[in-house]
C-alpha positions in Angstrom: 4.4 -29.7 26.1 6.3 -26.5 27.1 6.0 -25.5 30.9 4.6 -21.9 30.8 6.7 -19.7 33.1 5.7 -17.0 35.3 7.4 -14.4 33.0 5.5 -11.4 31.3 4.1 -12.7 28.0 5.5 -10.9 24.8 2.9 -10.2 22.2 4.0 -10.8 18.6 2.0 -9.0 15.7 2.2 -10.5 12.4 1.1 -8.6 9.3 -0.2 -9.7 5.9 -1.4 -7.8 2.9 -1.1 -4.0 2.1 0.4 -0.9 3.6 -2.8 0.0 5.2 -2.8 -3.0 7.1 0.8 -2.4 8.2 -0.3 0.9 9.4 -3.1 -0.7 11.6 -0.4 -3.2 12.9 1.8 -0.1 13.8 -1.1 1.7 15.5 -1.9 -1.8 17.5 1.8 -2.1 18.8 1.9 1.5 19.7 -1.2 0.9 21.9 0.1 -2.1 23.3 3.4 -0.7 24.4 1.6 2.3 26.1 -0.3 0.0 27.9 2.8 -1.5 29.4 3.0 -4.7 27.0 6.2 -6.1 25.6 5.3 -6.2 21.9 7.3 -7.1 18.8 6.6 -7.3 14.8 6.9 -10.6 13.4 9.4 -12.2 16.0 8.9 -14.7 18.7 6.3 -14.1 21.0 4.2 -16.0 23.6 0.9 -14.4 22.4 0.4 -13.9 18.6 -1.9 -11.5 16.6 -2.5 -12.1 13.2 -3.7 -9.2 11.1 -4.9 -10.7 8.0 -5.8 -9.6 4.3 -8.9 -10.8 2.4 -8.5 -8.9 -0.6 -8.0 -11.5 -3.4 -7.7 -15.4 -3.5 -3.9 -15.7 -3.1 -4.2 -13.2 -0.3 -6.8 -15.3 1.5 -4.8 -18.4 1.2 -1.8 -16.9 2.8 -3.8 -15.6 5.6 -5.6 -18.9 6.2 -2.1 -20.8 6.2 -0.3 -18.4 8.4 -3.4 -18.8 10.9 -3.1 -22.6 10.7 0.6 -22.6 11.1 0.2 -20.4 14.4 -2.6 -22.6 15.5 -0.2 -25.7 15.3 2.4 -24.0 17.3 -0.1 -23.3 20.0 -1.3 -26.8 20.0 2.5 -27.8 20.2 2.7 -25.4 23.3 5.1 -23.1 21.5 2.7 -20.1 21.7 0.1 -19.5 24.5 -2.6 -17.9 22.6 -3.5 -16.8 18.9 -5.7 -13.9 18.1 -6.8 -13.1 14.5 -7.7 -9.5 13.3 -8.0 -7.7 9.9 -9.7 -8.0 6.5 -10.1 -11.7 6.3 -11.6 -12.1 10.0 -14.0 -9.1 9.1 -15.3 -10.8 6.0 -15.3 -14.3 7.1 -15.3 -14.3 10.9 -18.2 -17.0 11.4 -16.8 -19.4 8.9 -13.4 -19.1 10.2 -14.8 -19.8 13.9 -16.1 -22.8 12.4 -13.3 -24.0 10.5 -10.5 -23.1 12.5 -11.7 -23.2 16.3 -8.4 -23.3 18.1 -8.0 -19.6 17.5 -8.7 -17.9 20.8 -10.9 -15.0 19.4 -11.5 -13.4 16.2 -11.8 -9.6 15.4 -12.9 -7.3 12.6 -11.2 -4.2 11.2 -13.2 -1.9 13.6 -12.7 -3.7 16.9 -9.5 -2.3 18.0 -10.6 -1.5 21.6 -12.0 -5.1 21.9 -8.7 -6.7 20.8 -6.9 -4.4 23.0 -9.0 -5.6 26.1 -8.5 -9.2 25.1 -4.9 -8.7 25.3 -5.0 -7.0 28.5 -4.9 -3.3 28.1 -7.3 -0.4 27.1 -7.6 1.9 24.0 -6.0 5.3 24.6 -7.5 7.8 22.3 -5.1 10.4 23.4 -2.1 8.4 21.6 -2.4 10.0 18.0 0.8 9.3 16.1 2.2 6.9 18.9 3.2 3.9 16.5 5.9 1.4 16.5 7.2 2.1 13.0 8.1 -1.3 11.6 9.3 0.3 8.2 13.0 1.9 8.0 12.8 4.7 10.5 13.2 7.4 7.6 9.8 6.8 6.0 6.5 6.0 7.3 2.9 5.4 5.9 0.2 8.0 6.7 -3.3 6.7 6.5 -5.5 9.7 6.1 -8.9 7.7 5.7 -10.5 4.3 6.0 -12.9 2.6 4.0 -14.3 3.6 0.6 -17.6 4.6 -1.0 -16.9 3.8 -4.6 -19.1 1.0 -6.0 -16.2 -1.0 -8.2 -17.8 -4.3 -9.1 -14.6 -6.4 -8.4 -13.7 -5.2 -5.0 -14.6 -6.4 -1.7 -12.7 -3.8 0.3 -16.1 -1.8 1.3 -17.3 -5.1 2.8 -14.2 -5.3 5.0 -13.4 -1.6 5.7 -16.8 0.1 5.5 -17.6 3.6 4.3 -15.0 6.1 3.6 -14.0 8.1 6.7 -11.6 10.9 6.6 -9.4 11.8 9.5 -9.3 15.4 10.5 -6.4 17.8 9.1 -4.9 18.6 12.6 -4.9 15.0 13.7 -2.9 14.0 10.7 -0.2 16.9 11.1 0.1 16.1 14.8 0.7 12.6 14.0 3.2 13.6 11.2 5.0 15.9 13.7 5.6 13.0 16.0 6.9 10.8 13.1 9.3 13.7 11.9 10.5 13.9 15.6 11.4 10.2 15.5 13.4 10.7 12.4 10.8 10.2 9.6 11.8 12.1 6.5 9.2 10.7 3.8 5.6 10.3 4.4 3.6 8.1 2.0 0.0 9.1 2.1 -2.5 6.0 1.8 -6.0 5.5 1.8 -8.4 3.3 -0.3 -9.0 6.5 -2.2 -6.9 9.8 -1.7 -8.9 11.8 -3.8 -12.0 11.4 -1.8 -10.4 12.7 1.3 -12.4 15.4 3.3 -15.9 15.1 1.3 -17.4 13.4 4.6 -15.7 15.6 7.1 -15.6 19.3 5.3 -18.2 18.6 2.4 -15.4 19.3 -0.2 -12.5 17.4 -1.6 -9.7 18.4 1.0 -6.5 16.6 -0.2 -4.8 19.9 -1.5 -5.6 21.4 2.0 -4.0 18.5 3.8 -1.1 18.6 1.5 -0.3 22.1 2.4 -0.6 21.8 6.1 1.7 18.6 6.0 4.2 20.5 3.8 4.7 22.8 7.0 5.8 20.0 9.2 9.4 20.5 10.1 11.8 17.4 9.3 9.4 16.0 6.5 11.2 16.5 3.1 9.1 14.1 0.7 5.6 13.4 0.6 4.2 10.7 -1.7 0.7 10.0 -2.9 -0.7 6.4 -3.1 -4.1 5.2 -4.3 -5.8 8.1 -6.1 -9.1 7.3 -7.8 -9.1 8.9 -11.2 -12.8 9.9 -11.1 -13.5 13.5 -9.8 -9.6 13.8 -9.3 -9.1 17.3 -7.7 -6.7 19.1 -10.3 -5.6 21.5 -7.6 -3.5 18.8 -6.3 -1.6 18.9 -9.5 -0.7 22.5 -9.3 0.5 21.6 -5.6 2.8 18.8 -6.9 4.3 21.0 -9.3 4.9 24.0 -7.2 5.8 22.3 -3.9 9.2 20.8 -3.6 8.3 18.5 -0.7 5.5 16.7 -2.8 7.2 14.1 -4.9 6.5 14.2 -8.8 5.0 10.9 -8.4 1.1 9.4 -8.1 0.0 6.1 -7.9 -3.6 5.9 -9.6 -4.8 2.4 -10.2 -6.7 2.4 -13.6 -7.5 -1.1 -13.7 -8.5 -1.1 -17.4 -9.4 1.1 -20.6 -11.5 -0.8 -22.8 -15.1 0.8 -22.2 -17.1 -2.2 -21.8 -14.9 -3.3 -19.2 -14.8 0.0 -17.6 -18.6 0.1 -17.5 -18.9 -3.4 -16.0 -16.3 -2.5 -13.3 -18.5 0.5 -12.5 -15.5 2.8 -12.4 -17.4 5.8 -13.6 -15.0 6.7 -16.2 -14.3 5.9 -20.0 -11.2 5.5 -22.1 -11.5 9.3 -23.3 -11.9 10.9 -20.0 -8.9 8.7 -18.5 -6.9 9.7 -21.4 -7.8 13.5 -20.8 -6.8 13.0 -17.2 -3.4 11.6 -18.0 -2.8 14.4 -20.6 -3.6 16.7 -17.7 -1.2 15.1 -15.3 1.6 15.4 -17.8 0.9 19.0 -19.0 0.4 20.1 -15.4 3.5 18.5 -13.7 6.1 17.8 -16.4 8.3 14.9 -15.9 5.9 13.3 -13.2 6.2 9.7 -12.5 2.8 7.8 -13.0 2.3 4.6 -11.6 -0.8 2.4 -12.2 -2.2 -1.2 -11.6 -4.2 -3.2 -14.0 -6.5 -6.1 -14.0 -6.7 -8.7 -16.6 -9.0 -11.4 -17.1 -12.2 -9.7 -15.9 -15.7 -11.5 -16.8 -16.2 -11.1 -20.5 -12.8 -9.6 -21.4 -12.4 -10.5 -25.0 -9.5 -10.6 -27.1 -10.3 -7.3 -28.5 -10.7 -5.8 -25.0 -7.5 -7.0 -24.2 -5.8 -5.8 -27.5 -7.4 -2.1 -26.5 -5.6 -2.5 -23.1 -2.3 -3.7 -24.7 -2.0 -1.1 -27.1 -3.0 1.6 -24.6 -0.3 0.4 -22.3 2.1 0.7 -25.3 0.8 4.4 -26.0 0.7 5.8 -22.6 4.5 4.6 -21.6 3.5 4.5 -17.7 6.7 5.1 -15.8 5.7 2.3 -13.2 2.9 -0.4 -13.7 1.8 -3.5 -12.0 -0.7 -6.1 -13.4 -3.0 -8.6 -11.6 -5.4 -11.4 -12.7 -9.1 -10.9 -11.7 -10.1 -12.7 -8.6 -13.8 -13.8 -8.5 -14.7 -12.5 -4.9 -18.0 -13.6 -3.2 -20.5 -10.7 -2.2 -19.0 -8.3 -4.9 -21.4 -7.2 -7.8 -19.1 -8.9 -10.5 -19.5 -12.1 -8.6 -23.1 -12.4 -10.3 -21.0 -12.2 -13.7 -19.5 -15.8 -15.1 -15.8 -15.8 -14.2 -15.4 -16.9 -18.0 -11.9 -16.1 -18.6 -9.7 -19.4 -18.1 -6.9 -19.0 -15.5 -4.2 -19.7 -17.9 -5.4 -17.0 -20.3 -5.5 -14.6 -17.4 -1.9 -15.4 -16.4 -0.9 -15.2 -20.1 -2.4 -11.7 -20.3 -0.9 -10.6 -17.3 2.6 -11.8 -18.4 2.0 -10.1 -21.8 1.4 -6.8 -20.0 4.3 -7.0 -17.9 6.5 -7.8 -20.9 5.5 -4.7 -22.5 6.1 -2.6 -19.3 9.5 -4.4 -19.0 10.6 -2.9 -22.4 9.1 0.5 -21.7 10.8 0.5 -18.2 14.1 -0.3 -19.9 14.0 2.1 -22.5 12.9 5.0 -20.0 15.7 3.9 -17.8 18.5 4.1 -20.8 17.4 8.0 -20.9 18.3 8.4 -17.3 22.0 7.2 -17.9 24.6 10.3 -17.2 21.7 12.2 -15.1 22.1 13.3 -11.5 19.4 12.6 -8.9 18.7 13.3 -5.3 18.0 9.9 -3.7 17.2 8.6 -0.2 19.2 5.7 0.9 17.1 2.9 2.3 19.6 0.1 3.3 22.5 -1.9 2.5 22.0 -5.3 0.9 24.1 -7.8 -0.7 27.2 -5.5 -1.4 24.7 -2.6 -2.5 23.2 0.3 -1.0 19.7 0.3 -2.0 18.3 4.1 -2.7 15.3 5.5 -4.4 14.7 8.7 -6.4 11.4 10.7 -5.8 10.0 8.8 -8.7 10.0 5.4 -6.7 8.1 4.4 -3.8 9.7 1.9 -1.4 8.9 -1.9 -1.8 6.9 -1.7 -5.2 9.1 0.4 -7.5 12.7 0.7 -8.9 16.0 0.8 -7.1 19.1 2.9 -7.4 21.9 0.5 -6.7 25.1 1.9 -5.3 28.0 -0.3 -4.9 29.3 -0.5 -1.1 32.8 -1.4 -2.0 34.1 2.2 -2.4 31.4 4.2 -0.5 30.1 4.3 3.0 26.6 5.6 2.8 24.2 6.1 5.8 20.5 4.7 5.4 18.0 7.5 5.8 20.2 10.3 4.4 19.6 12.1 1.0 22.6 11.9 -1.5 23.2 13.1 -5.1 23.6 10.1 -7.3 24.8 9.9 -11.1 23.5 7.1 -12.9 25.9 5.2 -14.6 24.1 2.2 -16.2 20.5 0.8 -16.1 18.6 -2.5 -16.3 15.1 -3.3 -17.0 13.9 -1.9 -13.5 17.0 -1.0 -11.6 19.5 1.8 -12.2 23.1 1.7 -10.9 24.6 5.0 -9.8 27.7 6.8 -7.9 27.5 9.6 -5.3 28.7 12.8 -6.5 
């Protein structure tokens, strides 16, 4: 057993799941640091705080395994205390307390003040934007709202995150100003649903107003939109994307499926015809816009015909970026009442088929870019290449522009012009000009 020293305990925050979780961890670390605590992100610490994900089966499994790993280290005397927070803890707190009792305390998604008290400090409301940025210093996620009011049948997020709650525009501007002062050049706007922004606070959709205000922040050069819900999409946002150079010609709009029977069962509030019309409006109002979407295959009752409709539609739409998930049967959701009747093997095969189609589309689109020059931001140096991105690519999920480090010295966080020399399925190779 390790002997505990009298030194100040270091707190290690471990983050699992999505960018919204990462944002929450950054806020937590900022609060801890302001409270005089020594805090790190995913390094060694005496006290461990695990920010869990509870979205789908794989994510839940990863979260539980991580908790068990740190509990083992605690029992071996390698760490002093283990605290668990985030979505899994919010959703399954009672079960977790029974199954893994060696965790010191469990906290939900809305219990930041209580978690801070357990860590020996108090919540400071005045610390808007004071975060320990865990991404590269030139980009940051900006969470503009919490929770979701949508009734999607497959999704457990409202159970874990509660109802939609927008942050005031002035608070988000202040946070962005602080980020810009610390060297952030790219803001990635995130929420469960960006397009719902403002309805609770201002009694109208206010995403366009927020974007106008953020464009005024000195130092911010790119603003990127993630997770826009298709139903009730505020079209004035498209005018802004087209006219405002700071807003990237890019949108992430998770469409999930396109066969009408599946959309109805998913409670998406839309149809194939309405979705196709919206995508046409996107492309007409913002020519050259990069559209990213995510799909779910293997939803209960998805027939071969439904899947064929989805496949044909993916071929027809030729999305710039696309991800595909297999359906996860989540308790307490509306879809849990349905029979999970598509075998796992069929789900996987369907997901692979979709991604094969997308791989070909991506390759064809990339070939068209050879010889063209793009403004790129350099993210990092890795394995003999500088990893850069165009405005059409989000970090961690989209394509890269690879630049050989053999004959070039580039600085991460800087913008450069890059000529595309060759292209693969998902990555481009270029030379600075």
